All heavy atoms as a GROMACS GRO file, in nm:
protein
  622
    1MET      N    1  12.289  10.698   5.181
    1MET     CA    2  12.147  10.663   5.158
    1MET      C    3  12.067  10.661   5.288
    1MET      O    4  11.948  10.682   5.286
    1MET     CB    5  12.145  10.527   5.086
    1MET     CG    6  12.006  10.483   5.049
    1MET     SD    7  11.938  10.582   4.920
    1MET     CE    8  11.788  10.506   4.890
    2GLN      N    9  12.135  10.637   5.397
    2GLN     CA   10  12.062  10.628   5.525
    2GLN      C   11  11.990  10.758   5.558
    2GLN      O   12  11.888  10.755   5.628
    2GLN     CB   13  12.152  10.586   5.638
    2GLN     CG   14  12.075  10.560   5.764
    2GLN     CD   15  12.166  10.518   5.879
    2GLN    OE1   16  12.284  10.524   5.872
    2GLN    NE2   17  12.100  10.473   5.984
    3GLU      N   18  12.040  10.870   5.514
    3GLU     CA   19  11.974  10.995   5.547
    3GLU      C   20  11.841  11.008   5.472
    3GLU      O   21  11.753  11.078   5.512
    3GLU     CB   22  12.062  11.113   5.508
    3GLU     CG   23  12.189  11.123   5.587
    3GLU     CD   24  12.164  11.134   5.738
    3GLU    OE1   25  12.072  11.206   5.777
    3GLU    OE2   26  12.238  11.072   5.811
    4ARG      N   27  11.827  10.934   5.360
    4ARG     CA   28  11.704  10.942   5.283
    4ARG      C   29  11.609  10.826   5.313
    4ARG      O   30  11.491  10.848   5.328
    4ARG     CB   31  11.739  10.936   5.134
    4ARG     CG   32  11.616  10.947   5.046
    4ARG     CD   33  11.643  10.951   4.898
    4ARG     NE   34  11.752  11.036   4.870
    4ARG     CZ   35  11.851  11.005   4.785
    4ARG    NH1   36  11.852  10.890   4.723
    4ARG    NH2   37  11.950  11.086   4.763
    5ALA      N   38  11.663  10.704   5.325
    5ALA     CA   39  11.575  10.586   5.342
    5ALA      C   40  11.651  10.481   5.428
    5ALA      O   41  11.771  10.472   5.420
    5ALA     CB   42  11.535  10.527   5.209
    6LEU      N   43  11.575  10.406   5.505
    6LEU     CA   44  11.638  10.304   5.588
    6LEU      C   45  11.601  10.165   5.542
    6LEU      O   46  11.689  10.086   5.510
    6LEU     CB   47  11.587  10.323   5.732
    6LEU     CG   48  11.628  10.454   5.795
    6LEU    CD1   49  11.565  10.469   5.932
    6LEU    CD2   50  11.778  10.460   5.806
    7GLN      N   51  11.477  10.131   5.536
    7GLN     CA   52  11.434   9.996   5.494
    7GLN      C   53  11.355  10.005   5.369
    7GLN      O   54  11.236  10.044   5.371
    7GLN     CB   55  11.352   9.935   5.608
    7GLN     CG   56  11.423   9.921   5.737
    7GLN     CD   57  11.537   9.821   5.731
    7GLN    OE1   58  11.532   9.720   5.663
    7GLN    NE2   59  11.646   9.853   5.802
    8LEU      N   60  11.411   9.969   5.255
    8LEU     CA   61  11.340   9.969   5.126
    8LEU      C   62  11.265   9.839   5.113
    8LEU      O   63  11.321   9.733   5.145
    8LEU     CB   64  11.441   9.992   5.015
    8LEU     CG   65  11.524  10.116   5.021
    8LEU    CD1   66  11.616  10.125   4.900
    8LEU    CD2   67  11.439  10.242   5.031
    9LEU      N   68  11.142   9.847   5.070
    9LEU     CA   69  11.062   9.725   5.051
    9LEU      C   70  11.106   9.659   4.921
    9LEU      O   71  11.088   9.716   4.813
    9LEU     CB   72  10.914   9.764   5.047
    9LEU     CG   73  10.818   9.647   5.052
    9LEU    CD1   74  10.827   9.573   5.182
    9LEU    CD2   75  10.675   9.699   5.037
   10GLU      N   76  11.162   9.538   4.932
   10GLU     CA   77  11.215   9.471   4.813
   10GLU      C   78  11.121   9.360   4.763
   10GLU      O   79  11.033   9.388   4.685
   10GLU     CB   80  11.356   9.419   4.841
   10GLU     CG   81  11.455   9.535   4.862
   10GLU     CD   82  11.593   9.486   4.884
   10GLU    OE1   83  11.624   9.368   4.851
   10GLU    OE2   84  11.675   9.561   4.934
   11ALA      N   85  11.136   9.238   4.811
   11ALA     CA   86  11.052   9.131   4.767
   11ALA      C   87  10.910   9.154   4.815
   11ALA      O   88  10.888   9.180   4.933
   11ALA     CB   89  11.103   8.998   4.825
   12ARG      N   90  10.815   9.152   4.723
   12ARG     CA   91  10.676   9.187   4.762
   12ARG      C   92  10.576   9.121   4.665
   12ARG      O   93  10.608   9.080   4.558
   12ARG     CB   94  10.658   9.335   4.765
   12ARG     CG   95  10.692   9.406   4.638
   12ARG     CD   96  10.678   9.557   4.653
   12ARG     NE   97  10.726   9.630   4.542
   12ARG     CZ   98  10.844   9.688   4.539
   12ARG    NH1   99  10.922   9.684   4.638
   12ARG    NH2  100  10.879   9.756   4.430
   13ASP      N  101  10.454   9.119   4.711
   13ASP     CA  102  10.343   9.070   4.635
   13ASP      C  103  10.324   9.156   4.511
   13ASP      O  104  10.340   9.278   4.515
   13ASP     CB  105  10.218   9.082   4.724
   13ASP     CG  106  10.097   9.012   4.660
   13ASP    OD1  107  10.043   9.072   4.563
   13ASP    OD2  108  10.057   8.909   4.711
   14PRO      N  109  10.291   9.096   4.396
   14PRO     CA  110  10.277   9.175   4.271
   14PRO      C  111  10.163   9.279   4.275
   14PRO      O  112  10.156   9.366   4.192
   14PRO     CB  113  10.252   9.070   4.163
   14PRO     CG  114  10.217   8.944   4.235
   14PRO     CD  115  10.275   8.954   4.373
   15ARG      N  116  10.076   9.271   4.377
   15ARG     CA  117   9.968   9.372   4.388
   15ARG      C  118  10.019   9.507   4.435
   15ARG      O  119   9.951   9.605   4.422
   15ARG     CB  120   9.860   9.323   4.480
   15ARG     CG  121   9.782   9.201   4.427
   15ARG     CD  122   9.682   9.154   4.530
   15ARG     NE  123   9.758   9.096   4.642
   15ARG     CZ  124   9.707   9.045   4.752
   15ARG    NH1  125   9.577   9.048   4.767
   15ARG    NH2  126   9.781   8.997   4.848
   16TYR      N  127  10.138   9.510   4.492
   16TYR     CA  128  10.194   9.633   4.544
   16TYR      C  129  10.240   9.719   4.426
   16TYR      O  130  10.298   9.671   4.332
   16TYR     CB  131  10.312   9.613   4.634
   16TYR     CG  132  10.282   9.535   4.762
   16TYR    CD1  133  10.381   9.474   4.834
   16TYR    CD2  134  10.152   9.530   4.812
   16TYR    CE1  135  10.353   9.405   4.950
   16TYR    CE2  136  10.123   9.466   4.930
   16TYR     CZ  137  10.225   9.399   4.998
   16TYR     OH  138  10.198   9.334   5.111
   17VAL      N  139  10.210   9.847   4.432
   17VAL     CA  140  10.246   9.943   4.324
   17VAL      C  141  10.355  10.031   4.374
   17VAL      O  142  10.348  10.088   4.481
   17VAL     CB  143  10.119  10.027   4.288
   17VAL    CG1  144  10.156  10.130   4.180
   17VAL    CG2  145  10.007   9.936   4.240
   18GLU      N  146  10.459  10.044   4.292
   18GLU     CA  147  10.571  10.133   4.321
   18GLU      C  148  10.525  10.278   4.294
   18GLU      O  149  10.495  10.311   4.178
   18GLU     CB  150  10.690  10.098   4.230
   18GLU     CG  151  10.813  10.168   4.260
   18GLU     CD  152  10.889  10.101   4.371
   18GLU    OE1  153  10.881   9.980   4.386
   18GLU    OE2  154  10.959  10.174   4.443
   19VAL      N  155  10.518  10.360   4.394
   19VAL     CA  156  10.475  10.498   4.380
   19VAL      C  157  10.595  10.590   4.362
   19VAL      O  158  10.588  10.686   4.284
   19VAL     CB  159  10.393  10.543   4.500
   19VAL    CG1  160  10.349  10.686   4.488
   19VAL    CG2  161  10.269  10.453   4.519
   20LEU      N  162  10.705  10.559   4.427
   20LEU     CA  163  10.822  10.648   4.426
   20LEU      C  164  10.949  10.567   4.428
   20LEU      O  165  10.960  10.473   4.507
   20LEU     CB  166  10.817  10.740   4.548
   20LEU     CG  167  10.923  10.844   4.560
   20LEU    CD1  168  10.917  10.946   4.452
   20LEU    CD2  169  10.913  10.912   4.697
   21SER      N  170  11.042  10.602   4.344
   21SER     CA  171  11.178  10.545   4.351
   21SER      C  172  11.275  10.659   4.328
   21SER      O  173  11.237  10.775   4.297
   21SER     CB  174  11.194  10.436   4.241
   21SER     OG  175  11.185  10.493   4.116
   22SER      N  176  11.404  10.631   4.347
   22SER     CA  177  11.504  10.735   4.327
   22SER      C  178  11.624  10.676   4.252
   22SER      O  179  11.643  10.555   4.249
   22SER     CB  180  11.548  10.796   4.460
   22SER     OG  181  11.625  10.704   4.532
   23GLU      N  182  11.707  10.762   4.198
   23GLU     CA  183  11.824  10.724   4.125
   23GLU      C  184  11.942  10.795   4.192
   23GLU      O  185  11.944  10.915   4.206
   23GLU     CB  186  11.816  10.765   3.980
   23GLU     CG  187  11.930  10.723   3.894
   23GLU     CD  188  11.925  10.574   3.853
   23GLU    OE1  189  11.812  10.522   3.850
   23GLU    OE2  190  12.028  10.515   3.826
   24ASP      N  191  12.040  10.716   4.238
   24ASP     CA  192  12.160  10.771   4.300
   24ASP      C  193  12.278  10.757   4.210
   24ASP      O  194  12.296  10.656   4.139
   24ASP     CB  195  12.187  10.700   4.434
   24ASP     CG  196  12.092  10.740   4.542
   24ASP    OD1  197  12.040  10.851   4.539
   24ASP    OD2  198  12.070  10.656   4.636
   25THR      N  199  12.362  10.858   4.211
   25THR     CA  200  12.484  10.856   4.133
   25THR      C  201  12.611  10.841   4.222
   25THR      O  202  12.718  10.859   4.176
   25THR     CB  203  12.496  10.984   4.049
   25THR    OG1  204  12.495  11.096   4.138
   25THR    CG2  205  12.384  10.994   3.948
   26PHE      N  206  12.588  10.815   4.350
   26PHE     CA  207  12.699  10.800   4.439
   26PHE      C  208  12.784  10.678   4.398
   26PHE      O  209  12.731  10.571   4.373
   26PHE     CB  210  12.653  10.780   4.585
   26PHE     CG  211  12.567  10.890   4.634
   26PHE    CD1  212  12.436  10.865   4.676
   26PHE    CD2  213  12.613  11.022   4.639
   26PHE    CE1  214  12.356  10.970   4.725
   26PHE    CE2  215  12.534  11.126   4.682
   26PHE     CZ  216  12.405  11.097   4.722
   27PRO      N  217  12.916  10.696   4.389
   27PRO     CA  218  13.001  10.585   4.338
   27PRO      C  219  12.988  10.456   4.423
   27PRO      O  220  13.001  10.348   4.371
   27PRO     CB  221  13.142  10.640   4.346
   27PRO     CG  222  13.131  10.786   4.371
   27PRO     CD  223  12.991  10.813   4.422
   28GLU      N  224  12.966  10.469   4.554
   28GLU     CA  225  12.963  10.351   4.637
   28GLU      C  226  12.826  10.292   4.653
   28GLU      O  227  12.808  10.189   4.715
   28GLU     CB  228  13.020  10.385   4.775
   28GLU     CG  229  13.170  10.424   4.768
   28GLU     CD  230  13.224  10.456   4.900
   28GLU    OE1  231  13.171  10.413   5.004
   28GLU    OE2  232  13.328  10.526   4.903
   29ASN      N  233  12.723  10.359   4.597
   29ASN     CA  234  12.586  10.307   4.607
   29ASN      C  235  12.503  10.356   4.489
   29ASN      O  236  12.400  10.422   4.502
   29ASN     CB  237  12.522  10.359   4.740
   29ASN     CG  238  12.396  10.283   4.772
   29ASN    OD1  239  12.366  10.179   4.718
   29ASN    ND2  240  12.313  10.339   4.861
   30PRO      N  241  12.546  10.321   4.366
   30PRO     CA  242  12.480  10.374   4.248
   30PRO      C  243  12.346  10.295   4.216
   30PRO      O  244  12.325  10.188   4.271
   30PRO     CB  245  12.578  10.352   4.137
   30PRO     CG  246  12.653  10.228   4.179
   30PRO     CD  247  12.659  10.238   4.332
   31GLY      N  248  12.269  10.351   4.126
   31GLY     CA  249  12.156  10.280   4.072
   31GLY      C  250  12.021  10.324   4.129
   31GLY      O  251  12.015  10.406   4.222
   32GLU      N  252  11.917  10.263   4.074
   32GLU     CA  253  11.780  10.297   4.116
   32GLU      C  254  11.751  10.231   4.248
   32GLU      O  255  11.781  10.114   4.273
   32GLU     CB  256  11.682  10.246   4.013
   32GLU     CG  257  11.538  10.282   4.042
   32GLU     CD  258  11.439  10.229   3.942
   32GLU    OE1  259  11.472  10.130   3.873
   32GLU    OE2  260  11.329  10.289   3.930
   33LYS      N  261  11.689  10.308   4.335
   33LYS     CA  262  11.647  10.257   4.464
   33LYS      C  263  11.492  10.247   4.459
   33LYS      O  264  11.423  10.346   4.444
   33LYS     CB  265  11.686  10.353   4.579
   33LYS     CG  266  11.835  10.380   4.581
   33LYS     CD  267  11.916  10.253   4.599
   33LYS     CE  268  12.064  10.286   4.608
   33LYS     NZ  269  12.138  10.267   4.484
   34ARG      N  270  11.446  10.125   4.476
   34ARG     CA  271  11.300  10.100   4.469
   34ARG      C  272  11.249  10.068   4.609
   34ARG      O  273  11.324  10.029   4.694
   34ARG     CB  274  11.272   9.988   4.372
   34ARG     CG  275  11.325  10.022   4.230
   34ARG     CD  276  11.285   9.919   4.135
   34ARG     NE  277  11.137   9.927   4.136
   34ARG     CZ  278  11.062   9.870   4.046
   34ARG    NH1  279  11.113   9.804   3.949
   34ARG    NH2  280  10.932   9.879   4.053
   35GLY      N  281  11.120  10.081   4.627
   35GLY     CA  282  11.062  10.049   4.757
   35GLY      C  283  11.059  10.166   4.856
   35GLY      O  284  11.036  10.148   4.972
   36LEU      N  285  11.080  10.287   4.806
   36LEU     CA  286  11.074  10.405   4.891
   36LEU      C  287  10.930  10.434   4.935
   36LEU      O  288  10.906  10.470   5.048
   36LEU     CB  289  11.128  10.526   4.818
   36LEU     CG  290  11.274  10.527   4.782
   36LEU    CD1  291  11.306  10.646   4.693
   36LEU    CD2  292  11.362  10.526   4.903
   37LEU      N  293  10.837  10.420   4.843
   37LEU     CA  294  10.697  10.447   4.871
   37LEU      C  295  10.616  10.348   4.783
   37LEU      O  296  10.622  10.350   4.664
   37LEU     CB  297  10.659  10.590   4.832
   37LEU     CG  298  10.518  10.638   4.860
   37LEU    CD1  299  10.487  10.631   5.007
   37LEU    CD2  300  10.500  10.777   4.812
   38VAL      N  301  10.544  10.259   4.854
   38VAL     CA  302  10.473  10.150   4.788
   38VAL      C  303  10.335  10.144   4.848
   38VAL      O  304  10.313  10.169   4.964
   38VAL     CB  305  10.547  10.016   4.815
   38VAL    CG1  306  10.472   9.899   4.758
   38VAL    CG2  307  10.690  10.020   4.763
   39GLU      N  308  10.236  10.109   4.764
   39GLU     CA  309  10.102  10.093   4.816
   39GLU      C  310  10.030   9.975   4.754
   39GLU      O  311  10.069   9.929   4.647
   39GLU     CB  312  10.018  10.221   4.798
   39GLU     CG  313   9.979  10.254   4.656
   39GLU     CD  314   9.892  10.378   4.646
   39GLU    OE1  315   9.885  10.454   4.744
   39GLU    OE2  316   9.828  10.396   4.542
   40ALA      N  317   9.930   9.927   4.824
   40ALA     CA  318   9.848   9.813   4.774
   40ALA      C  319   9.707   9.830   4.826
   40ALA      O  320   9.683   9.882   4.934
   40ALA     CB  321   9.907   9.683   4.822
   41ARG      N  322   9.614   9.783   4.748
   41ARG     CA  323   9.474   9.778   4.793
   41ARG      C  324   9.458   9.661   4.887
   41ARG      O  325   9.499   9.548   4.855
   41ARG     CB  326   9.378   9.762   4.674
   41ARG     CG  327   9.385   9.875   4.568
   41ARG     CD  328   9.316   9.997   4.610
   41ARG     NE  329   9.174   9.970   4.630
   41ARG     CZ  330   9.090  10.055   4.685
   41ARG    NH1  331   9.135  10.172   4.726
   41ARG    NH2  332   8.964  10.025   4.698
   42VAL      N  333   9.394   9.684   5.002
   42VAL     CA  334   9.369   9.577   5.096
   42VAL      C  335   9.224   9.593   5.141
   42VAL      O  336   9.186   9.692   5.204
   42VAL     CB  337   9.461   9.591   5.221
   42VAL    CG1  338   9.427   9.484   5.322
   42VAL    CG2  339   9.610   9.583   5.179
   43GLY      N  340   9.145   9.494   5.101
   43GLY     CA  341   9.005   9.502   5.131
   43GLY      C  342   8.946   9.626   5.069
   43GLY      O  343   8.959   9.652   4.948
   44ARG      N  344   8.882   9.713   5.153
   44ARG     CA  345   8.826   9.838   5.104
   44ARG      C  346   8.920   9.958   5.125
   44ARG      O  347   8.879  10.069   5.106
   44ARG     CB  348   8.689   9.863   5.172
   44ARG     CG  349   8.589   9.757   5.139
   44ARG     CD  350   8.453   9.784   5.196
   44ARG     NE  351   8.449   9.871   5.309
   44ARG     CZ  352   8.352   9.879   5.396
   44ARG    NH1  353   8.247   9.803   5.378
   44ARG    NH2  354   8.357   9.960   5.499
   45GLY      N  355   9.042   9.930   5.170
   45GLY     CA  356   9.135  10.039   5.198
   45GLY      C  357   9.263  10.028   5.120
   45GLY      O  358   9.275   9.951   5.028
   46THR      N  359   9.361  10.104   5.159
   46THR     CA  360   9.491  10.106   5.096
   46THR      C  361   9.597  10.097   5.203
   46THR      O  362   9.591  10.162   5.307
   46THR     CB  363   9.510  10.241   5.020
   46THR    OG1  364   9.406  10.254   4.924
   46THR    CG2  365   9.645  10.244   4.946
   47TRP      N  366   9.695  10.012   5.179
   47TRP     CA  367   9.808   9.993   5.265
   47TRP      C  368   9.925  10.072   5.201
   47TRP      O  369   9.957  10.051   5.084
   47TRP     CB  370   9.847   9.846   5.277
   47TRP     CG  371   9.964   9.816   5.359
   47TRP    CD1  372   9.967   9.799   5.496
   47TRP    CD2  373  10.100   9.795   5.315
   47TRP    NE1  374  10.097   9.771   5.535
   47TRP    CE2  375  10.177   9.766   5.427
   47TRP    CE3  376  10.158   9.795   5.188
   47TRP    CZ2  377  10.313   9.742   5.417
   47TRP    CZ3  378  10.292   9.773   5.179
   47TRP    CH2  379  10.367   9.744   5.293
   48THR      N  380   9.990  10.159   5.274
   48THR     CA  381  10.101  10.241   5.219
   48THR      C  382  10.226  10.217   5.303
   48THR      O  383  10.219  10.228   5.428
   48THR     CB  384  10.062  10.392   5.225
   48THR    OG1  385   9.941  10.408   5.146
   48THR    CG2  386  10.170  10.475   5.161
   49TYR      N  387  10.336  10.187   5.237
   49TYR     CA  388  10.463  10.170   5.304
   49TYR      C  389  10.552  10.284   5.269
   49TYR      O  390  10.573  10.313   5.146
   49TYR     CB  391  10.527  10.036   5.265
   49TYR     CG  392  10.664  10.020   5.324
   49TYR    CD1  393  10.677   9.976   5.455
   49TYR    CD2  394  10.781  10.048   5.253
   49TYR    CE1  395  10.800   9.957   5.513
   49TYR    CE2  396  10.905  10.036   5.310
   49TYR     CZ  397  10.914   9.988   5.440
   49TYR     OH  398  11.036   9.974   5.496
   50VAL      N  399  10.606  10.353   5.366
   50VAL     CA  400  10.701  10.464   5.342
   50VAL      C  401  10.836  10.425   5.400
   50VAL      O  402  10.850  10.414   5.522
   50VAL     CB  403  10.652  10.594   5.411
   50VAL    CG1  404  10.748  10.710   5.381
   50VAL    CG2  405  10.512  10.631   5.362
   51GLY      N  406  10.934  10.402   5.313
   51GLY     CA  407  11.066  10.360   5.360
   51GLY      C  408  11.161  10.480   5.371
   51GLY      O  409  11.275  10.462   5.402
   52LEU      N  410  11.109  10.594   5.346
   52LEU     CA  411  11.190  10.719   5.359
   52LEU      C  412  11.214  10.756   5.501
   52LEU      O  413  11.128  10.730   5.589
   52LEU     CB  414  11.122  10.835   5.288
   52LEU     CG  415  11.109  10.817   5.138
   52LEU    CD1  416  11.009  10.914   5.081
   52LEU    CD2  417  11.242  10.836   5.070
   53GLY      N  418  11.328  10.812   5.534
   53GLY     CA  419  11.362  10.850   5.669
   53GLY      C  420  11.302  10.984   5.710
   53GLY      O  421  11.375  11.078   5.738
   54LEU      N  422  11.167  10.989   5.707
   54LEU     CA  423  11.102  11.119   5.743
   54LEU      C  424  11.135  11.162   5.884
   54LEU      O  425  11.137  11.283   5.910
   54LEU     CB  426  10.949  11.104   5.722
   54LEU     CG  427  10.902  11.076   5.580
   54LEU    CD1  428  10.749  11.066   5.577
   54LEU    CD2  429  10.949  11.184   5.485
   55PHE      N  430  11.165  11.070   5.974
   55PHE     CA  431  11.198  11.107   6.111
   55PHE      C  432  11.331  11.187   6.115
   55PHE      O  433  11.354  11.259   6.211
   55PHE     CB  434  11.208  10.985   6.199
   55PHE     CG  435  11.328  10.898   6.176
   55PHE    CD1  436  11.444  10.912   6.252
   55PHE    CD2  437  11.330  10.806   6.072
   55PHE    CE1  438  11.555  10.834   6.233
   55PHE    CE2  439  11.441  10.726   6.050
   55PHE     CZ  440  11.554  10.743   6.129
   56ARG      N  441  11.410  11.177   6.015
   56ARG     CA  442  11.532  11.259   6.004
   56ARG      C  443  11.510  11.385   5.924
   56ARG      O  444  11.562  11.490   5.954
   56ARG     CB  445  11.645  11.179   5.936
   56ARG     CG  446  11.699  11.065   6.016
   56ARG     CD  447  11.809  10.998   5.934
   56ARG     NE  448  11.850  10.874   5.998
   56ARG     CZ  449  11.960  10.859   6.069
   56ARG    NH1  450  12.040  10.964   6.087
   56ARG    NH2  451  11.995  10.744   6.118
   57GLN      N  452  11.431  11.370   5.819
   57GLN     CA  453  11.410  11.481   5.723
   57GLN      C  454  11.321  11.592   5.778
   57GLN      O  455  11.346  11.708   5.755
   57GLN     CB  456  11.357  11.426   5.592
   57GLN     CG  457  11.454  11.333   5.525
   57GLN     CD  458  11.393  11.260   5.406
   57GLN    OE1  459  11.281  11.294   5.366
   57GLN    NE2  460  11.465  11.164   5.355
   58LEU      N  461  11.217  11.556   5.851
   58LEU     CA  462  11.124  11.655   5.907
   58LEU      C  463  11.193  11.748   6.005
   58LEU      O  464  11.184  11.870   5.996
   58LEU     CB  465  11.000  11.589   5.966
   58LEU     CG  466  10.911  11.522   5.864
   58LEU    CD1  467  10.804  11.436   5.935
   58LEU    CD2  468  10.844  11.622   5.773
   59PRO      N  469  11.266  11.695   6.105
   59PRO     CA  470  11.336  11.785   6.198
   59PRO      C  471  11.444  11.868   6.131
   59PRO      O  472  11.472  11.980   6.180
   59PRO     CB  473  11.397  11.692   6.303
   59PRO     CG  474  11.327  11.563   6.295
   59PRO     CD  475  11.279  11.556   6.152
   60ALA      N  476  11.497  11.818   6.017
   60ALA     CA  477  11.598  11.898   5.944
   60ALA      C  478  11.538  12.002   5.860
   60ALA      O  479  11.610  12.084   5.798
   60ALA     CB  480  11.684  11.800   5.863
   61GLY      N  481  11.404  12.006   5.848
   61GLY     CA  482  11.336  12.107   5.771
   61GLY      C  483  11.340  12.087   5.621
   61GLY      O  484  11.333  12.183   5.543
   62VAL      N  485  11.346  11.960   5.575
   62VAL     CA  486  11.349  11.930   5.431
   62VAL      C  487  11.210  11.954   5.373
   62VAL      O  488  11.117  11.888   5.410
   62VAL     CB  489  11.396  11.785   5.409
   62VAL    CG1  490  11.389  11.751   5.262
   62VAL    CG2  491  11.532  11.763   5.465
   63PRO      N  492  11.197  12.054   5.282
   63PRO     CA  493  11.064  12.089   5.233
   63PRO      C  494  10.992  11.973   5.166
   63PRO      O  495  10.871  11.958   5.181
   63PRO     CB  496  11.091  12.199   5.131
   63PRO     CG  497  11.225  12.254   5.164
   63PRO     CD  498  11.302  12.140   5.226
   64GLY      N  499  11.063  11.888   5.093
   64GLY     CA  500  10.999  11.776   5.024
   64GLY      C  501  10.940  11.675   5.120
   64GLY      O  502  10.839  11.614   5.090
   65ALA      N  503  11.001  11.659   5.238
   65ALA     CA  504  10.948  11.566   5.335
   65ALA      C  505  10.815  11.619   5.390
   65ALA      O  506  10.720  11.541   5.410
   65ALA     CB  507  11.050  11.548   5.452
   66TYR      N  508  10.804  11.752   5.413
   66TYR     CA  509  10.678  11.809   5.457
   66TYR      C  510  10.569  11.793   5.351
   66TYR      O  511  10.455  11.760   5.382
   66TYR     CB  512  10.698  11.955   5.497
   66TYR     CG  513  10.762  11.973   5.630
   66TYR    CD1  514  10.900  12.002   5.642
   66TYR    CD2  515  10.687  11.961   5.748
   66TYR    CE1  516  10.956  12.016   5.765
   66TYR    CE2  517  10.742  11.978   5.870
   66TYR     CZ  518  10.877  12.008   5.881
   66TYR     OH  519  10.935  12.022   6.005
   67ARG      N  520  10.607  11.817   5.226
   67ARG     CA  521  10.506  11.804   5.117
   67ARG      C  522  10.458  11.663   5.106
   67ARG      O  523  10.335  11.638   5.090
   67ARG     CB  524  10.564  11.855   4.987
   67ARG     CG  525  10.579  12.004   4.982
   67ARG     CD  526  10.611  12.055   4.838
   67ARG     NE  527  10.736  11.999   4.786
   67ARG     CZ  528  10.853  12.062   4.795
   67ARG    NH1  529  10.863  12.178   4.857
   67ARG    NH2  530  10.962  12.007   4.745
   68LEU      N  531  10.552  11.567   5.112
   68LEU     CA  532  10.512  11.428   5.101
   68LEU      C  533  10.420  11.386   5.217
   68LEU      O  534  10.316  11.322   5.195
   68LEU     CB  535  10.637  11.337   5.097
   68LEU     CG  536  10.612  11.189   5.090
   68LEU    CD1  537  10.536  11.151   4.966
   68LEU    CD2  538  10.739  11.114   5.098
   69LEU      N  539  10.458  11.420   5.335
   69LEU     CA  540  10.377  11.386   5.453
   69LEU      C  541  10.238  11.448   5.444
   69LEU      O  542  10.136  11.382   5.467
   69LEU     CB  543  10.446  11.426   5.583
   69LEU     CG  544  10.374  11.384   5.710
   69LEU    CD1  545  10.360  11.235   5.718
   69LEU    CD2  546  10.450  11.436   5.834
   70ALA      N  547  10.232  11.573   5.404
   70ALA     CA  548  10.104  11.641   5.392
   70ALA      C  549  10.016  11.571   5.284
   70ALA      O  550   9.896  11.552   5.304
   70ALA     CB  551  10.119  11.788   5.354
   71ASN      N  552  10.075  11.532   5.176
   71ASN     CA  553  10.000  11.462   5.071
   71ASN      C  554   9.951  11.324   5.118
   71ASN      O  555   9.840  11.282   5.084
   71ASN     CB  556  10.083  11.447   4.941
   71ASN     CG  557  10.088  11.576   4.865
   71ASN    OD1  558   9.985  11.641   4.842
   71ASN    ND2  559  10.207  11.616   4.826
   72LEU      N  560  10.032  11.258   5.192
   72LEU     CA  561   9.996  11.125   5.241
   72LEU      C  562   9.876  11.131   5.341
   72LEU      O  563   9.786  11.053   5.331
   72LEU     CB  564  10.112  11.052   5.306
   72LEU     CG  565  10.221  11.004   5.210
   72LEU    CD1  566  10.344  10.951   5.288
   72LEU    CD2  567  10.169  10.893   5.120
   73VAL      N  568   9.884  11.222   5.434
   73VAL     CA  569   9.777  11.230   5.536
   73VAL      C  570   9.650  11.296   5.485
   73VAL      O  571   9.546  11.282   5.549
   73VAL     CB  572   9.826  11.298   5.666
   73VAL    CG1  573   9.940  11.220   5.728
   73VAL    CG2  574   9.863  11.441   5.642
   74SER      N  575   9.657  11.368   5.374
   74SER     CA  576   9.535  11.434   5.324
   74SER      C  577   9.472  11.359   5.207
   74SER      O  578   9.378  11.410   5.149
   74SER     CB  579   9.572  11.575   5.280
   74SER     OG  580   9.658  11.571   5.167
   75ARG      N  581   9.521  11.237   5.180
   75ARG     CA  582   9.459  11.158   5.074
   75ARG      C  583   9.316  11.130   5.104
   75ARG      O  584   9.283  11.097   5.216
   75ARG     CB  585   9.538  11.029   5.050
   75ARG     CG  586   9.672  11.052   4.995
   75ARG     CD  587   9.752  10.927   4.988
   75ARG     NE  588   9.679  10.817   4.928
   75ARG     CZ  589   9.728  10.697   4.910
   75ARG    NH1  590   9.850  10.673   4.943
   75ARG    NH2  591   9.658  10.601   4.853
   76PRO      N  592   9.231  11.130   5.001
   76PRO     CA  593   9.091  11.091   5.022
   76PRO      C  594   9.081  10.938   5.060
   76PRO      O  595   9.163  10.860   5.015
   76PRO     CB  596   9.022  11.113   4.887
   76PRO     CG  597   9.120  11.180   4.802
   76PRO     CD  598   9.255  11.169   4.866
   77ARG      N  599   8.982  10.906   5.143
   77ARG     CA  600   8.964  10.769   5.180
   77ARG      C  601   8.926  10.684   5.057
   77ARG      O  602   8.854  10.736   4.968
   77ARG     CB  603   8.852  10.756   5.281
   77ARG     CG  604   8.897  10.805   5.414
   77ARG     CD  605   8.786  10.788   5.512
   77ARG     NE  606   8.845  10.795   5.645
   77ARG     CZ  607   8.814  10.716   5.743
   77ARG    NH1  608   8.721  10.624   5.724
   77ARG    NH2  609   8.870  10.723   5.857
   78GLY      N  610   8.972  10.562   5.053
   78GLY     CA  611   8.938  10.472   4.944
   78GLY      C  612   9.011  10.502   4.818
   78GLY      O  613   8.978  10.450   4.709
   79LYS      N  614   9.112  10.583   4.822
   79LYS     CA  615   9.187  10.620   4.702
   79LYS      C  616   9.317  10.548   4.701
   79LYS      O  617   9.380  10.524   4.795
   79LYS     CB  618   9.216  10.772   4.704
   79LYS     CG  619   9.281  10.820   4.579
   79LYS     CD  620   9.176  10.853   4.475
   79LYS     CE  621   9.241  10.932   4.364
   79LYS     NZ  622   9.259  10.861   4.244
   0.00000   0.00000   0.00000
């Protein structure tokens, strides 16, 4: 799991919205992993937490990591 995510956001304020989770079938770490991508409205903006290991995935050329990062940085303001 460390190759995908390092710090998953677990206990949190109910205003946080789960944007992305994953399901692992690995025998030693099965089940749904939550807290990969979480966001909350803060004032007039949005706070986004990314628990995915993009620092590992981007240099490795993982296409999904590039798509996710591009979508995150190109989001309209106030959305």
